[in-house]
Backbone as CSV, one residue per row, in Angstrom:
resi,resn,N_x,N_y,N_z,CA_x,CA_y,CA_z,C_x,C_y,C_z
1,UNK,2.644,1.500,26.945,4.776,1.268,26.288,4.787,1.425,25.066
2,UNK,3.702,-0.127,24.499,4.168,0.199,23.453,2.703,0.918,22.377
3,UNK,1.706,1.804,23.217,1.842,2.552,21.703,2.127,3.752,22.270
4,UNK,2.756,3.791,22.682,3.227,4.937,23.357,4.596,5.183,21.417
5,UNK,5.311,3.766,21.587,6.249,3.579,20.898,5.461,4.048,19.274
6,UNK,4.267,2.907,19.331,3.826,3.607,17.859,4.370,4.539,17.792
7,UNK,3.191,5.327,18.996,3.442,7.324,17.810,4.104,8.149,18.081
8,UNK,5.796,7.532,18.631,6.659,8.001,17.588,6.829,7.657,16.877
9,UNK,7.417,6.403,16.421,7.745,5.316,15.592,7.239,6.688,14.211
10,UNK,5.109,6.539,14.393,5.068,6.481,13.182,5.366,8.303,12.920
11,UNK,5.732,9.161,14.300,6.474,10.568,13.679,7.208,10.793,12.909
12,UNK,8.525,9.797,13.863,9.573,10.019,13.121,9.440,9.272,12.242
13,UNK,8.816,8.568,11.248,9.163,8.228,10.403,8.431,9.133,8.849
14,UNK,7.278,9.838,9.145,6.367,11.023,8.327,8.302,11.368,8.564
15,UNK,8.732,12.082,9.213,9.805,12.908,9.398,10.709,12.628,8.246
16,UNK,11.091,10.916,8.641,12.280,11.322,8.275,12.012,10.371,6.674
17,UNK,11.219,9.898,6.569,11.002,10.561,4.746,10.085,11.482,4.693
18,UNK,10.216,12.767,4.629,9.907,13.498,4.619,10.829,14.896,4.213
19,UNK,11.676,14.544,4.932,13.423,15.055,4.955,14.014,14.052,3.986
20,UNK,13.986,12.493,3.946,15.073,12.234,2.702,14.340,12.011,1.809
21,UNK,13.477,12.496,1.953,13.148,13.158,-0.117,13.122,14.442,-0.225
22,UNK,12.799,14.937,0.825,12.976,16.372,0.060,14.798,16.576,-0.425
23,UNK,15.873,15.684,0.336,16.637,15.588,0.150,16.833,15.239,-1.767
24,UNK,15.828,14.158,-2.231,16.291,13.388,-3.414,15.472,14.495,-4.343
25,UNK,14.946,15.399,-4.089,14.040,15.799,-4.966,14.889,17.306,-5.818
26,UNK,15.407,17.630,-4.251,15.683,18.998,-4.378,17.558,18.955,-5.113
27,UNK,17.397,19.772,-5.744,17.933,20.295,-6.979,19.326,20.668,-5.811
28,UNK,20.742,20.027,-6.753,21.401,20.254,-6.193,22.728,21.302,-5.157
29,UNK,21.723,22.613,-5.875,22.255,24.196,-5.897,21.938,24.805,-4.521
30,UNK,21.118,24.134,-3.920,19.877,24.627,-3.357,20.628,23.750,-1.764
31,UNK,20.410,22.595,-2.205,20.553,21.162,-1.568,22.268,21.255,-0.667
32,UNK,23.017,21.963,-0.684,24.308,22.301,-0.754,24.227,24.318,-0.434
33,UNK,23.114,24.457,-0.788,23.124,26.145,-0.267,23.485,26.213,1.206
34,UNK,22.393,25.723,1.689,23.427,26.330,3.409,23.637,25.146,4.390
35,UNK,24.843,24.206,3.969,26.366,23.580,4.122,27.460,23.466,3.878
36,UNK,28.500,23.307,5.214,29.674,23.119,4.139,29.210,20.823,2.981
37,UNK,28.802,20.518,3.312,28.457,18.473,2.768,28.671,18.716,0.892
38,UNK,29.028,18.259,0.097,28.674,18.166,-0.927,27.042,17.419,-1.166
39,UNK,26.327,17.383,-2.534,25.241,16.791,-2.461,25.139,15.859,-3.175
40,UNK,26.124,14.699,-3.206,26.212,12.659,-3.361,25.947,13.250,-1.701
41,UNK,26.763,13.343,-1.412,26.526,12.693,0.440,25.625,12.502,1.103
42,UNK,24.532,14.234,0.417,22.983,14.682,1.284,22.599,14.102,0.937
43,UNK,22.746,13.485,-0.876,21.028,12.800,-1.546,21.355,11.296,-0.349
44,UNK,22.612,10.982,-0.398,23.578,9.255,0.282,22.259,9.345,1.701
45,UNK,22.157,10.585,2.678,21.947,11.007,3.236,20.579,10.604,3.471
46,UNK,19.626,11.548,2.743,18.317,11.133,1.839,17.587,9.716,1.823
47,UNK,18.824,9.460,1.557,17.338,7.866,1.703,18.812,6.890,2.317
48,UNK,18.818,7.325,3.037,19.400,6.337,4.384,18.510,6.998,5.387
49,UNK,17.608,8.466,5.853,16.555,8.392,6.294,15.472,7.456,5.199
50,UNK,15.331,7.503,4.464,14.096,7.208,4.027,13.866,5.446,4.467
51,UNK,15.035,5.335,3.810,15.304,3.710,4.211,15.342,3.316,5.908
52,UNK,14.977,3.934,6.925,15.077,4.150,8.752,13.904,5.005,8.777
53,UNK,13.590,5.572,7.961,12.270,5.972,8.530,10.592,4.520,7.531
54,UNK,11.442,3.948,6.829,10.443,2.974,6.422,10.694,1.492,7.339
55,UNK,12.455,1.452,7.599,12.879,0.887,8.641,11.941,0.678,9.984
56,UNK,10.861,1.929,10.029,10.790,1.662,12.007,9.011,1.662,12.038
57,UNK,8.791,1.239,10.555,7.002,1.181,10.640,6.903,-0.285,9.585
58,UNK,7.887,0.303,8.981,7.149,-1.785,8.043,7.133,-3.135,8.477
59,UNK,8.724,-3.264,9.364,8.425,-4.376,10.050,7.795,-4.958,11.361
60,UNK,6.749,-3.900,11.637,6.224,-3.800,12.894,4.100,-3.786,12.455
61,UNK,4.158,-3.211,10.677,3.411,-3.490,10.560,2.922,-4.380,9.804
62,UNK,3.898,-5.678,9.056,4.551,-5.938,8.239,4.033,-7.268,9.390
63,UNK,4.920,-7.177,10.077,4.973,-8.175,11.321,6.231,-9.435,9.975
64,UNK,6.834,-8.607,9.576,8.108,-9.552,9.169,9.528,-8.857,9.757
65,UNK,9.928,-9.642,10.665,11.460,-9.512,10.820,11.646,-8.409,12.262
66,UNK,10.948,-8.473,12.842,10.190,-6.670,13.830,11.964,-6.490,14.521
67,UNK,12.683,-8.054,14.387,14.166,-6.801,15.308,14.474,-6.047,14.761
68,UNK,14.257,-5.686,13.016,14.863,-4.281,11.879,14.816,-3.819,12.754
69,UNK,13.436,-2.957,13.190,13.382,-2.369,14.040,13.944,-0.860,14.768
70,UNK,14.457,-2.133,15.413,15.236,-0.855,17.340,17.128,-0.411,15.958
71,UNK,17.343,-0.830,14.956,18.637,-1.748,13.855,18.299,-0.310,13.244
72,UNK,16.605,0.134,12.626,16.727,1.325,12.496,16.596,2.767,12.791
73,UNK,16.429,2.320,14.077,16.460,3.461,14.922,17.450,3.761,15.735
74,UNK,18.171,2.843,15.330,19.395,3.176,15.941,20.818,4.175,14.607
75,UNK,20.225,3.372,13.704,21.288,4.121,12.264,21.253,5.445,12.344
76,UNK,19.061,5.487,12.711,18.176,7.055,12.649,19.736,7.838,13.522
77,UNK,19.354,7.726,14.861,20.765,7.901,16.257,22.160,8.118,15.383
78,UNK,22.521,8.054,14.883,23.440,7.754,14.078,23.570,8.841,12.812
79,UNK,23.072,9.548,11.994,22.435,10.242,11.518,22.343,11.190,12.007
80,UNK,21.411,10.976,13.500,21.421,12.411,14.122,22.340,12.452,14.727
81,UNK,23.295,11.828,14.815,24.429,12.698,15.186,25.566,13.205,14.535
82,UNK,24.500,13.216,13.852,25.969,13.720,12.071,25.459,15.073,12.035
83,UNK,23.455,15.650,12.561,23.370,15.632,11.892,23.190,16.949,13.191
84,UNK,23.258,16.233,14.116,23.142,18.148,15.808,24.927,18.930,15.263
85,UNK,25.746,17.307,15.141,27.281,17.709,15.038,27.183,19.205,13.819
86,UNK,27.200,19.200,12.681,26.768,19.579,11.801,26.468,20.950,11.890
87,UNK,24.884,20.706,12.436,24.333,21.761,12.836,24.533,22.632,13.580
88,UNK,25.373,22.284,14.682,26.834,23.274,15.810,27.512,23.968,14.735
89,UNK,28.655,23.327,14.013,29.516,23.702,13.377,28.971,24.892,13.103
90,UNK,27.686,25.029,11.747,27.257,25.975,11.021,26.294,26.789,11.429
91,UNK,25.441,26.454,12.365,24.274,27.640,12.736,24.722,27.716,14.292
92,UNK,25.568,27.028,14.892,24.768,27.237,16.156,24.000,26.332,16.910
93,UNK,23.824,26.494,18.571,23.911,25.487,19.342,21.897,25.662,19.306
94,UNK,21.638,27.010,19.703,20.407,27.157,19.243,19.293,25.950,18.406
95,UNK,19.699,26.148,16.299,19.598,25.634,15.413,19.402,23.851,16.081
96,UNK,20.416,23.817,17.414,20.891,22.250,16.958,19.365,21.708,17.449
97,UNK,19.474,22.444,18.971,17.798,21.268,19.818,17.210,20.311,18.699
98,UNK,16.473,21.191,17.800,15.892,20.202,16.713,15.855,19.023,16.842
99,UNK,17.670,18.080,15.604,17.779,16.687,15.571,18.578,16.371,16.856
100,UNK,18.819,17.027,17.460,18.992,16.359,19.654,17.932,16.003,19.782
101,UNK,16.611,16.804,20.192,15.416,15.745,20.374,14.851,14.820,19.720
102,UNK,14.568,15.035,18.068,14.233,13.918,16.674,15.497,12.611,17.425
103,UNK,16.855,13.022,17.865,17.537,11.540,18.301,17.901,11.197,19.162
104,UNK,16.482,11.680,20.069,16.141,11.492,21.068,15.947,10.849,21.824
105,UNK,14.868,10.892,20.052,13.521,9.962,20.257,13.438,8.399,19.783
106,UNK,14.473,9.035,18.937,15.265,7.711,18.338,15.488,6.416,19.420
107,UNK,16.259,7.134,20.210,16.881,5.963,20.915,15.982,5.950,21.567
108,UNK,15.118,6.630,22.270,14.739,6.330,22.679,13.390,4.795,21.978
109,UNK,12.730,5.134,20.973,12.189,3.729,19.594,13.539,2.804,19.886
110,UNK,14.450,2.764,20.026,15.906,1.380,19.628,16.006,0.968,20.765
111,UNK,15.843,1.798,22.033,15.266,0.739,23.015,14.294,0.325,23.724
112,UNK,13.734,1.451,23.807,12.836,0.379,23.856,11.615,-0.544,22.490
113,UNK,12.149,-0.875,21.703,11.299,-1.517,20.682,12.797,-2.738,21.281
114,UNK,13.798,-2.757,22.037,14.646,-4.103,21.871,14.686,-4.372,23.186
115,UNK,14.912,-3.269,24.408,14.318,-3.755,25.343,12.743,-3.788,26.603
116,UNK,11.930,-2.775,26.406,11.364,-2.564,26.658,9.585,-2.847,25.986
117,UNK,10.057,-2.684,24.917,8.547,-3.431,24.022,8.708,-4.563,23.044
118,UNK,9.210,-4.356,23.232,9.786,-5.240,21.051,7.807,-5.948,20.892
119,UNK,8.458,-5.352,19.293,7.172,-6.135,18.336,7.007,-7.285,18.425
120,UNK,7.673,-7.798,17.778,7.756,-9.261,18.194,7.335,-10.689,19.470
121,UNK,8.004,-9.185,21.101,7.349,-10.343,22.081,6.214,-9.415,22.372
122,UNK,6.217,-8.422,22.463,4.289,-8.499,22.172,3.431,-9.130,21.259
123,UNK,3.215,-9.366,20.578,3.012,-10.585,19.479,2.964,-11.460,19.892
124,UNK,4.094,-12.354,20.478,4.665,-13.466,21.058,3.151,-13.926,22.394
125,UNK,3.566,-12.639,23.403,2.802,-12.955,24.173,1.108,-13.618,24.836
126,UNK,0.658,-12.206,23.650,-1.289,-12.096,23.083,-1.339,-13.670,22.450
127,UNK,-0.549,-14.231,21.304,-0.696,-15.442,21.578,-0.904,-16.336,22.163
128,UNK,-0.025,-16.180,22.917,-0.076,-17.049,24.062,-0.731,-17.245,25.721
129,UNK,-1.533,-16.336,25.986,-2.756,-15.980,26.284,-4.134,-16.510,25.180
130,UNK,-3.903,-16.116,24.662,-5.130,-15.846,24.060,-5.471,-18.274,24.015
131,UNK,-4.241,-18.786,23.479,-4.461,-20.468,23.920,-3.922,-20.468,25.527
132,UNK,-3.958,-19.852,26.565,-4.366,-20.133,27.946,-5.197,-20.249,27.625
133,UNK,-6.448,-19.185,27.566,-8.153,-19.489,28.047,-9.294,-19.988,26.800
């Protein structure tokens, strides 16, 4: 389960780092061309996506404050709920499948790192097993 969570975390992190970086680099006219949201709000969303993407992987890699990973995933779930709603309103249900699936994957990471296989618990268990042998 831990490996599956890591694979999903890395893929989501890459997705959100790319999406957030694009929102920060893209000119405001292009950024607002496809939707009703103002450019400063979309830039804020971009910053949040970058921070969320980093929050998915850095705590586990650095083994510092690993409890932040499910919080980062939960924050990205909130972002994806908004993305689904805005996509349905502007482009229809068919286009909302991608943000919906991304949100489901973020829910999986949030729940998985909170309950199924928290990074800190896996490390602590491995250390305890090493002491017993």
